[in-house]
Each structure stands twice: as C-alpha cells, then as structure tokens.
C-alpha positions as CSV (number, residue, x, y, z in Angstrom):
1,M,32.0,68.1,13.8
2,G,31.0,71.5,13.9
3,R,33.7,72.6,16.1
4,T,36.4,70.5,14.1
5,R,35.8,71.5,11.1
6,E,35.5,75.8,12.0
7,A,38.9,75.0,13.8
8,G,40.1,73.5,9.9
9,C,38.9,76.9,8.7
10,V,40.6,78.8,11.1
11,A,43.4,76.5,10.5
12,A,43.4,77.4,6.2
13,G,42.6,81.0,6.8
14,V,46.1,81.1,9.1
15,V,47.9,79.6,6.1
16,I,46.0,82.0,3.4
17,G,47.1,85.0,5.6
18,A,50.6,83.9,6.4
19,G,50.8,83.7,2.6
20,A,49.7,87.3,2.2
21,C,51.7,88.4,4.9
22,Y,54.7,86.8,3.5
23,C,54.1,88.7,-0.2
24,V,53.9,91.7,1.3
25,Y,56.9,91.4,3.0
26,R,58.8,90.1,0.1
27,L,57.2,93.3,-2.4
28,T,58.4,95.5,0.2
29,W,61.6,94.1,0.7
30,G,64.7,97.2,0.6
31,R,62.8,99.6,1.9
32,D,65.0,101.7,4.1
33,D,64.1,102.7,7.8
34,S,62.2,106.1,6.2
35,E,60.1,103.7,4.1
36,K,61.5,105.3,0.9
37,V,61.0,103.0,-2.2
38,W,64.1,102.7,-4.2
39,D,63.4,104.4,-7.6
40,Y,63.3,101.3,-10.2
41,D,62.6,101.7,-13.9
42,D,59.6,102.4,-15.6
43,D,59.3,98.5,-16.7
44,N,59.7,97.7,-13.2
45,E,57.5,99.8,-11.6
46,D,54.5,98.6,-14.3
47,E,55.3,94.8,-13.3
48,E,55.0,95.9,-9.6
49,S,51.7,97.5,-10.0
50,S,50.4,95.2,-11.7
51,D,51.2,92.3,-8.8
52,I,50.3,94.2,-6.1
53,T,47.1,95.1,-7.3
54,E,46.3,91.2,-7.7
55,I,47.1,90.4,-4.7
56,E,44.7,93.3,-3.0
57,V,42.0,91.6,-5.5
58,E,43.2,88.0,-3.8
59,T,43.5,89.3,-0.4
60,E,39.9,90.8,-0.3
61,K,38.4,87.5,-1.3
62,R,39.7,85.8,1.8
63,A,38.0,88.7,4.1
64,N,35.6,85.7,5.8
65,T,38.4,84.3,7.4
66,G,38.9,87.5,9.5
67,V,41.8,89.0,7.7
68,E,41.6,92.0,5.7
69,A,45.2,93.5,4.4
70,R,45.8,96.8,1.9
71,A,48.7,97.4,0.4
72,R,49.0,100.8,-1.2
73,L,51.5,102.4,-3.1
74,Q,51.7,106.1,-3.2
75,G,53.6,108.4,-5.4
76,D,56.8,107.9,-7.5
77,S,59.4,108.8,-4.8
78,K,57.8,108.4,-1.6
79,A,55.2,105.5,-0.3
80,K,53.1,104.4,2.6
81,A,52.0,100.8,3.4
82,E,48.9,100.7,5.9
83,V,48.0,97.3,7.0
84,D,45.0,96.9,9.5
85,V,44.2,93.5,10.9
86,E,40.3,93.2,12.4
87,L,40.2,89.3,14.1
88,K,36.3,88.2,14.3
89,S,37.1,85.1,16.1
90,G,34.8,85.1,19.1
91,P,35.3,86.5,22.7
92,V,39.1,86.4,22.3
93,G,38.9,90.1,21.5
94,K,40.5,92.5,18.5
95,E,44.6,93.1,18.1
96,E,45.3,95.9,15.7
97,A,48.6,96.5,14.0
98,H,48.5,100.2,14.3
99,P,50.2,102.5,11.6
100,G,52.0,104.1,14.4
101,A,54.6,101.2,14.3
102,Q,55.6,101.9,10.8
103,R,58.2,104.9,12.6
104,D,60.0,102.0,14.2
105,G,60.4,98.7,12.5
106,G,58.8,99.6,9.0
107,L,56.6,97.0,7.0
108,E,58.8,94.4,7.7
109,A,58.2,94.3,11.4
110,K,54.1,94.7,10.5
111,A,54.2,91.8,8.9
112,K,56.0,89.7,11.7
113,A,54.0,90.9,14.2
114,L,51.1,90.1,11.7
115,F,51.3,86.6,11.4
116,S,52.5,86.1,15.3
117,T,49.3,87.4,16.0
118,L,47.4,85.4,13.9
119,K,48.9,82.2,14.7
120,E,48.3,82.8,18.9
121,Q,44.8,83.9,17.8
122,A,44.5,80.7,15.7
123,S,46.1,78.4,18.5
124,A,43.6,80.0,21.0
125,K,40.3,79.3,19.2
126,A,41.6,75.5,18.6
127,G,42.4,74.7,21.8
128,K,38.7,76.4,22.8
129,G,37.1,73.9,20.3
130,T,38.3,70.7,22.1
131,R,37.1,69.4,25.0
132,L,39.8,68.2,27.2
133,G,42.0,71.7,26.7
134,I,45.6,72.0,25.4
135,I,47.8,74.3,27.5
136,S,49.0,76.8,24.7
137,G,51.8,79.0,25.1
138,T,55.2,78.8,27.1
139,R,55.5,76.6,29.8
140,T,57.4,77.4,32.6
141,L,57.4,75.0,36.1
142,A,56.1,77.0,39.1
143,S,58.8,78.2,41.2
144,S,56.9,78.7,44.5
145,L,55.3,74.8,44.2
146,P,57.6,71.8,44.6
147,C,57.4,69.3,42.0
148,P,54.8,66.6,43.1
149,G,56.1,62.6,43.4
150,G,52.0,61.4,43.2
151,R,50.7,60.1,40.5
152,G,51.4,60.6,37.0
153,G,55.3,61.8,38.7
154,S,54.1,65.1,36.6
155,C,55.0,68.6,37.4
156,H,52.3,71.6,37.5
157,P,53.4,74.5,34.7
158,T,52.1,77.8,34.9
159,R,51.8,79.7,31.7
160,S,53.6,83.2,30.7
161,G,51.3,84.6,27.7
162,T,48.5,85.3,26.9
163,R,45.7,83.6,28.9
164,S,44.4,80.3,27.9
165,G,40.9,79.4,26.7
166,N,41.1,76.2,28.4
167,R,37.7,75.0,30.4
168,V,38.4,72.2,33.5
169,S,35.5,71.7,35.6
170,G,35.2,72.7,39.0
171,K,35.9,69.0,40.1
172,S,39.3,68.8,38.1
173,K,40.3,72.2,39.7
174,G,40.5,71.2,43.3
175,R,42.4,68.3,42.3
176,A,44.9,70.1,40.0
177,R,45.3,72.4,42.8
178,T,45.9,69.3,45.7
179,K,48.2,67.9,43.6
180,S,50.3,71.4,43.0
181,T,50.3,72.0,47.0
182,R,51.3,68.3,47.6
183,T,55.4,67.8,48.7
184,P,57.1,65.1,46.9
185,A,57.2,61.4,48.9
186,T,61.2,61.8,48.8
187,A,61.3,65.3,49.5
188,W,61.5,64.4,53.5
189,P,62.4,61.2,55.5
190,V,59.3,59.2,56.3
191,R,58.8,59.4,60.2
192,R,57.2,56.7,62.3
193,G,54.3,57.0,63.8
194,K,54.1,58.5,67.1
195,F,53.7,55.7,69.6
196,N,51.0,57.3,72.1
197,F,52.4,56.1,75.7
198,P,49.4,54.6,77.4
199,Y,50.2,57.1,80.8
200,K,51.4,60.6,81.4
201,I,55.3,60.6,83.0
202,D,53.7,62.3,86.4
203,D,51.0,59.9,86.4
204,I,50.6,57.8,89.7
205,L,50.1,54.4,88.7
206,G,48.9,50.9,90.7
207,A,50.4,47.6,90.6
208,T,48.9,46.9,86.9
209,D,50.1,49.8,85.3
210,L,53.2,49.6,86.5
211,Q,53.5,46.1,84.8
212,K,52.3,47.6,81.8
213,V,54.9,50.1,81.9
214,L,57.4,47.7,83.0
215,N,56.5,45.2,79.9
216,I,56.6,48.0,77.3
217,L,60.1,49.1,78.6
218,E,61.5,45.7,78.6
219,R,60.3,44.9,75.0
220,T,60.9,48.1,72.9
221,N,63.9,49.3,71.0
222,D,62.7,52.6,70.7
223,P,65.0,55.5,72.5
224,F,62.3,57.3,72.8
225,I,59.6,55.1,74.0
226,Q,62.5,53.6,76.6
227,E,63.3,57.1,78.0
228,V,59.6,58.1,78.5
229,A,58.6,54.5,80.3
230,L,62.1,54.9,82.5
231,V,60.8,58.6,84.0
232,T,57.3,57.6,84.3
233,L,59.2,54.6,86.4
234,G,61.3,56.8,88.5
235,N,58.5,59.7,89.0
236,N,56.7,56.2,90.9
237,A,59.7,55.0,92.2
238,A,59.5,58.8,94.5
239,Y,56.7,57.2,96.5
240,S,57.4,54.1,99.3
241,F,54.3,52.0,97.9
242,N,55.9,51.7,94.5
243,Q,59.2,51.4,95.5
244,N,58.3,47.8,96.8
245,A,55.9,47.4,94.2
246,I,58.3,48.0,91.4
247,R,60.7,45.6,93.3
248,E,57.9,42.8,93.7
249,L,57.5,43.2,89.6
250,G,60.5,42.3,88.9
251,G,61.5,45.8,87.7
252,L,65.0,46.4,88.7
253,P,66.9,43.8,86.5
254,I,64.9,45.5,83.7
255,I,65.5,49.1,84.4
256,A,69.0,48.0,85.1
257,K,69.3,46.7,82.2
258,M,69.1,49.9,80.2
259,I,72.3,50.9,81.8
260,K,74.3,49.2,79.7
261,T,72.6,50.9,76.6
262,K,75.2,53.4,75.1
263,D,72.4,56.5,74.7
264,P,73.6,58.6,77.2
265,I,70.0,59.9,78.0
266,I,69.0,56.5,78.7
267,R,71.6,55.5,81.1
268,E,70.7,59.4,82.8
269,K,66.8,58.0,83.1
270,A,67.7,54.8,84.1
271,Y,70.3,56.0,87.1
272,N,67.4,58.3,88.2
273,A,64.8,55.7,88.4
274,L,67.1,53.6,90.1
275,N,68.4,56.5,92.4
276,N,65.1,56.9,93.8
277,L,64.5,53.4,94.2
278,S,67.5,53.2,96.3
279,V,65.9,54.9,99.0
280,N,64.5,51.4,99.9
281,A,66.9,49.4,102.3
282,E,65.7,46.1,100.4
283,N,66.2,47.9,97.1
284,Q,69.5,48.5,97.6
285,G,70.4,44.8,98.4
286,K,69.3,44.2,94.8
287,I,70.9,47.1,93.1
288,K,74.0,46.3,94.9
289,A,75.0,43.8,92.1
290,Y,75.1,46.7,89.4
291,I,77.0,49.7,92.1
292,S,80.6,48.4,90.6
293,Q,79.1,48.8,86.5
294,V,77.8,52.4,87.6
295,C,80.5,53.5,89.3
296,D,83.2,52.5,85.8
297,D,80.4,53.9,83.9
298,T,80.5,57.4,86.1
299,M,84.4,57.6,86.1
300,I,84.7,57.5,82.6
301,C,81.7,59.2,81.0
302,R,81.8,63.0,79.8
303,L,83.2,64.9,82.6
304,D,80.2,66.9,84.5
305,S,77.4,65.5,81.9
306,A,74.5,64.6,83.2
307,V,75.1,60.9,83.3
308,Q,77.8,61.4,85.4
309,M,75.7,63.6,87.6
310,A,73.0,60.7,88.0
311,G,75.7,58.0,88.7
312,L,76.8,60.2,91.3
313,R,73.2,60.6,92.9
314,L,72.8,57.0,92.9
315,L,76.2,56.2,94.6
316,T,75.6,58.8,97.2
317,N,72.5,57.4,97.8
318,M,73.7,53.3,98.2
319,T,76.6,54.5,100.5
320,V,74.2,56.3,103.0
321,T,74.9,52.9,104.9
322,N,77.7,51.0,105.6
323,H,77.1,48.1,103.9
324,Y,78.3,48.4,100.5
325,Q,80.7,51.2,100.8
326,H,83.4,48.1,100.4
327,L,82.2,47.9,97.5
328,L,83.7,50.9,95.9
329,S,86.9,51.3,97.9
330,Y,89.6,50.7,94.8
331,S,87.6,54.3,93.3
332,F,89.1,56.0,95.8
333,P,91.6,58.1,94.0
334,D,89.2,58.7,90.9
335,F,86.5,60.2,93.2
336,F,89.4,62.8,94.5
337,A,90.8,63.3,90.9
338,L,87.2,64.0,89.8
339,L,86.6,66.3,92.9
340,F,89.5,68.4,91.6
341,L,88.7,68.4,87.8
342,G,85.1,68.8,88.4
343,N,82.7,71.9,88.2
344,Y,81.2,73.4,90.8
345,F,78.0,70.9,90.6
346,T,80.4,68.0,90.3
347,K,82.6,69.4,93.5
348,I,79.8,69.3,95.8
349,Q,78.4,65.8,94.8
350,I,81.6,63.9,94.9
351,M,82.2,65.5,98.4
352,K,79.1,64.3,99.6
353,L,79.8,60.8,98.6
354,I,83.5,60.8,100.1
355,I,81.8,62.5,103.4
356,N,79.6,59.4,103.5
357,F,83.2,57.3,103.8
358,T,84.8,59.6,106.3
359,E,81.4,58.6,108.6
360,N,82.6,55.1,108.4
361,P,85.7,54.4,110.7
362,A,86.0,51.1,108.8
363,M,87.1,52.8,105.4
364,T,89.6,55.4,107.2
365,Q,92.8,53.1,106.6
366,E,91.7,53.0,102.9
367,L,90.8,56.3,102.7
368,V,93.7,58.0,104.0
369,S,96.2,55.8,102.0
370,C,95.1,56.6,98.3
371,K,96.7,59.0,96.4
372,V,94.9,62.3,95.8
373,P,96.6,65.3,93.9
374,S,98.2,68.3,95.7
375,E,95.8,70.9,94.3
376,L,93.1,69.8,96.5
377,I,94.5,72.1,99.3
378,S,93.1,74.9,96.9
379,L,89.7,74.2,98.0
380,F,90.3,75.7,101.5
381,N,90.4,78.9,100.3
382,K,88.3,81.9,101.0
383,E,87.1,82.5,97.2
384,W,84.6,79.4,97.3
385,D,81.2,80.0,98.7
386,R,79.5,78.3,101.7
387,E,78.4,74.9,100.3
388,I,82.3,74.0,98.9
389,L,83.9,75.5,102.1
390,L,81.6,73.7,104.6
391,N,81.7,70.4,102.9
392,I,85.8,70.4,102.4
393,L,85.8,71.2,106.3
394,T,83.3,68.6,107.3
395,L,85.8,66.2,105.0
396,F,88.7,67.5,106.7
397,E,87.0,66.6,110.4
398,N,85.7,63.5,109.7
399,I,89.1,62.1,108.7
400,N,91.1,63.9,111.4
401,D,88.6,62.2,114.2
402,N,88.8,58.8,112.4
403,I,93.1,59.1,112.3
404,K,92.5,60.1,116.0
405,N,90.0,57.4,117.3
406,E,91.8,54.7,115.0
407,G,95.6,55.4,116.2
408,L,96.7,55.9,112.9
409,A,99.0,58.9,113.9
410,Y,101.3,56.7,115.2
411,S,101.7,54.5,112.0
412,R,102.3,57.6,109.7
413,K,105.7,56.1,107.7
414,E,103.1,53.7,106.5
415,F,101.7,56.6,104.2
416,S,103.5,57.9,100.9
417,R,103.6,61.6,100.5
418,S,101.2,61.6,97.7
419,S,98.3,60.5,100.1
420,L,95.5,62.1,101.6
421,F,97.1,61.5,105.2
422,F,100.5,63.2,104.4
423,L,98.0,66.2,102.7
424,F,95.9,66.7,105.5
425,K,97.9,65.7,108.5
426,E,102.1,65.9,107.7
427,S,102.5,68.9,105.5
428,G,101.0,71.4,107.8
429,V,99.5,73.5,104.4
430,C,96.1,72.3,104.9
431,V,95.8,73.8,108.9
432,K,97.4,77.0,107.8
433,K,94.5,77.3,105.1
434,I,91.8,76.6,108.2
435,K,93.3,79.2,110.4
436,A,93.0,81.9,107.6
437,L,89.4,81.0,107.0
438,A,88.4,82.0,110.4
439,S,88.4,85.4,109.2
440,H,85.9,84.6,106.8
441,S,83.1,87.0,106.4
442,D,80.2,84.3,106.4
443,L,79.2,83.7,110.0
444,V,78.4,79.6,109.1
445,V,81.6,78.7,108.0
446,K,83.4,81.1,110.5
447,V,81.6,78.9,113.4
448,K,82.9,75.5,111.3
449,V,86.5,76.9,111.1
450,L,86.3,77.2,115.0
451,K,85.0,74.1,115.7
452,V,87.1,72.2,113.2
453,L,90.7,74.3,114.8
454,T,89.3,72.8,118.5
455,K,89.9,69.3,117.5
456,L,93.4,69.8,115.9
C-alpha cells in the first residue's frame, strides 16, 4: 500500500501544481512578447498585487509535493516573471524551466511546459510503482519487425519518447524478443516437409533397393519424388545387370505410366529411364507397346524442348534394329518436317533416327514416297558444320543405294513431285549441291562427298 499511497500523493501534487500553473497563466494573460504588462488603474493594480501574494503563500505551502513556483511583479511599467521548478521524485532526474525560455514564448509557454513536465514525471513515477509495468508515452509499431501471428495476436510496440521505468524480468524479456522476431504464420505459404529419399540418385542399387524405389514411384503423387525416383532408376538402368532386374521386378509398366503425365519434366525423366532400358533386347519387346505414344508426344510437344530430345533418343534406340521400325512408318512426314524446323541439336538427332530407317531396305518404299519440304535441300550447304553434312550425306547415300537395290528407279511415276524420291533422285538439284561440297575445307567431308559421287 505504501507505493499506492505514494502514487496517490504524486497525483494530488500534479493536480495542485496544474492549478497553480493555471492561475499564473490567467494572471499573466494579455502580456505582449516583450513581457510588458498593461498599465491598469491603481485600484486594479492593488487587486492584482493582493491576489498574487495570496497565490505565493499557497504555493509555498505545497512545496512538499516537489513543485516550487514563484511569481514576482517588479515595477509599474516593466515586470519580469521567473518560475523555478525542482523535481525531487527519485532516480528519474531533474527538469528545469530556465528563465531564458521567456525570451521565446513568455510566461505562457513556460506554464504549458511546466504542466507537460509535471504530467510526464508523475506518469513515470506511477508506472515505476506498479509491478506489471505500464508503457507510458507514445506507442508506435516497430517498422523493422512484422506483426506476430502467434499467441495473443498483438503487435510489439516501441516507445518514442522518454525512457520507461518499467522493470521486466530477464525471462520475460527473452520471450518478448522471441515473439518480436517471429514471422507471422500467414505471411508465407506453409511448405510441406521435405521427403527424405532413402537413396542418392547416383547410388548403384540391388534388387531389394530397386523394388523399394519402384514402390515409392508407384504410390506417390509428388512430382519431386517422382522425378528423383525416375532419375535413380534411369541411372541404375545404365548397368546391364540392373536392366534385367528392373524388368523382372515389373518396373517397365511403372516407369511407362509416367509418360502419360502432363508434367514435362516427369515425362523427360521417364523417357531417359526407358531409353537406358531399351538397350536390352528383351526390354525392347516390352517397351514397343508404348512406342507409338512416345512418337506422338514427341511430335506434338514444344519444338526443341528437352522432352522432345528425350523422346527422339528413345525412338532412335528403339529403331536400331529392324524389329519395330514398321510401328513408326506413319510418322515419316513428321520426321522430315522436324528435320527442317528443328534447331541444330534436333536436326542431328532426327537425322540419326531417319538413318536407322534408311539402313533397312524394307522401309525404302515408304520412306521415299513420303512428302518432304523442298527446303530440305538447304542442308547440303557449305555453311553447315561437319556433323550435319556427314549425316545428310549418309542419308542420301543410303537412300540412293536402296533405290538401286530395290529397282525403284524404274517406277518413278509412282512418286509425286513433293516426295523424297523426286527431291533426291529426279530434280538433280541435290546432286549439284553435293558436287559443290567437293571443294569443302574439311577433309572428312570431302572424302565422304567423293564416296557418294562415285555411287551415282
């Protein structure tokens, strides 16, 4: 109760001091900036002198509250007022209203400053006497800290003014600091916990571990886990012993199922895994069921994309032998269109695929009868590098040999003017382009050109 009584006494002192300041303000109202007092009649002066004397006596009696105010009137024509304030309220300190302030704002400004100072000091002392501590002064939201969305849902304020006399235990300070630095729960989207994949993507796994990876791939719908699982299986499919193991574990249908997804990254990884598995002859017998779907997706996907390149590599591997080439004969016009439209790497890959067909005499009839863009002749140009020229020369050489061997030269009327047969054999433009390459600076290209010309 002692602290409460002391706070009450301080509050009473604030009220009394405020009344004294108000009286001083009212009595000095009407003075000009030079601190001069208007000349009143003798009766009014006597009245004011008596009133001010009574105020001085009353103010001196209240000196125990920590406030001393003295007002003096000097002279008939000129007066100066001086107020000295001494605060004796503990460790907070002293605040003085210096007489020099009269030069700027006069006694009216001093009275206002005195009232504001007394109010702040009383509030600080009252706050110091309470246990819980009340933040006094102006509250502003810290600009560098987010509004916490944790317990209580309130924002942490910072004071802009005199330092508060609150005492908070070290434990509570630590809690407040933790809350102030915590980001709101709704500020960022909550991410799902990262899945700890049991293996590294470059680990060489045995049959048991491969079965676990296949089970994960079959059951999950998470694209990230699917991608990691497919890369792991694709890397292990590069080894011949795992190619058989994955097939025996029933992994081919599980991997092939991923090519139906809309995610291009998942389809690319699935094509890569099937590409490594297709090196095995027995695996090709299983993959052939999906080759038409792979071909269609490769033709309609984005031009020169990673998915398209992965699909072309798989188709190239599947057509190395003659067993499954007939499954793709309907796509010959699309292959030649892609040969013209694709970038450098797409051209290289699609030419490797077409060369596989040209090495099979049984596919010659369908190959030379398909429609091709006339701009294809631009590939026989010196501006292309060695790899492009060697591949297009090989393609021409194989087709020319097959036409001779199959006796198709005598049935030229069966082919249209937009066919590959007419472009390579009848137009004569292709032969002129090849002869122009005989002076190529690259020796390998020059030798290949001479070899082709000797067969014409």
